[in-house]
N, C-alpha and C positions, 0 to 999 in steps of 0.2 A: 179456445180457438179465436182467431182474429175476427173481430166484429165486421170489418169491411168485407171480408170473404163471405161470411155468413149472410150479410145483407145482399151481396151480389147474387148469391145462389138461392136465396129464398124467393118464393113465389109471392105475388101480390096478395092472394087470398090466404096464404099460409105457406108452410114448408112443403116442398115437393119431395117425395121419397128419393127421386133420382138426385136432386140437388143435395139432399141430406147425405146420401152415400158419397157423392163427390166431395162434399165438405169434410166428411170423416177421412176419406182418402187423402185429401189435401192436408188435413190436420195431422195425419200420420206422417206424411212426407215432411211437413213442417217440423214436427217433433224430431224426426230422424235428422233433418238438417241442423236443428238446434243442438242435438247431442253431438253430431259430427263437429259442429262449430265449437262446442265446449271442449271436445277432445283436441281439436286443433289449437285452441287457446291454451289448453293445459300443456300440450307438447311445446308450443312456442314459449310459454312461461318457463318450462323446464330447460329448454335450449338457452333461453336468455340467462337463467341462473347459472348454467354451465359456462356460458361465455363470460359472464361477470366473474366467476371463479378463475377462469383462465386469465382474464385481464388482470385480476388482482395478483395472481401468481407471477405473471410477466412483470407487473410493476415492482413486485418485491425482488424479483431476480435482477431487474434493471437497477434498483436501488442498491442491492448487494454488490453488483458489479461496479457501480459508481463509487461506493464506499471503498471497495478494494482498490480501485484506481486512485482514489484520493490518498489512501494509506500508502500505496506504492510511491506516489508522487512525494508525499511527506518523507518517506524513508529515503528516497533519492536526494531530496533537499537536505535532509539531516546528514547523509553521507557526504554531500558536497561541502556543507559547513565544516564537518569534521576534517575533511581533506584540506580545506582552506586554513583551518587552525593548525594542522600539522605543518603545512607549508610555511605559515607565519612563524611557528616555533623553530622550524629548521633554518629559516632565514635569520631569525634572531640569534640562534646558536652559531650559525655560520659567521655572522658579524662579530659575535663574542670571540670566537676562535681566531678570527682575523686580527682582532685587537690584541689578543693574548700572544699571537705569533709575532706581531709587530713589536710588542713590548719585550718579548724574549729575544728577538733579533737585536734590539737596541741594547739590552742588558748584556748580551753576548759580545757585542762590539766593545762595550765599556770594560768588561772583565775578561778580555781575551787571554791575558797571560795566566790567570788563575785556572781557566778551564782547559789549558793545554796540558796540565799535569794531573795525575791521579795520585792521591796520597793514601798510604796504607801503613798500619802499625807493624813493627817487626820486633822480635826479641833482640836484646842487646848482643847476643852471640852472633846473630845474623848481621847486625850492623858492623861488627868487627870484621866480618868476612868481606863485606862489600862497601868499602869506604867511599867510593865515588858517587854512589846513588843513594846515600842515606844522609838525612839532615841531622842537626844536633840533638833533636828529641828522639832519635831512633826510628824515625819514619822513613820508609823507602820512597823514593821519588821515581816514578815510572814515566819516562818520556814517551810521548805518542808520536 
């Protein structure tokens, strides 16, 4: 029991039975309050541990969400780079086709008389039947 309480309740000549009874009652109340305080502390500690667990879980969820967001951003960036590469390849292919078309047009202008006729092989009996459209090698000349 608290010494101050006992000193305040004690008599000058010794202990008074009334004061002793009051001191015991005070000690019982004091013990009860101490137990209640311990219970409150225990509940508070348990609540604190629960809150700490919840905070940890929330932090983990936030981190997972941030990681997913970063992964999605990287995937989008990767897709954008792939699209840019496709566009660059198509542009290069387009310019190559344009050069080939220009070269073809120039060649076509230079060899205009050759491309106007198609040449195919015939048997000599066919050549005898169609004298006007057959050259000396027995090839039929088809005019377009």
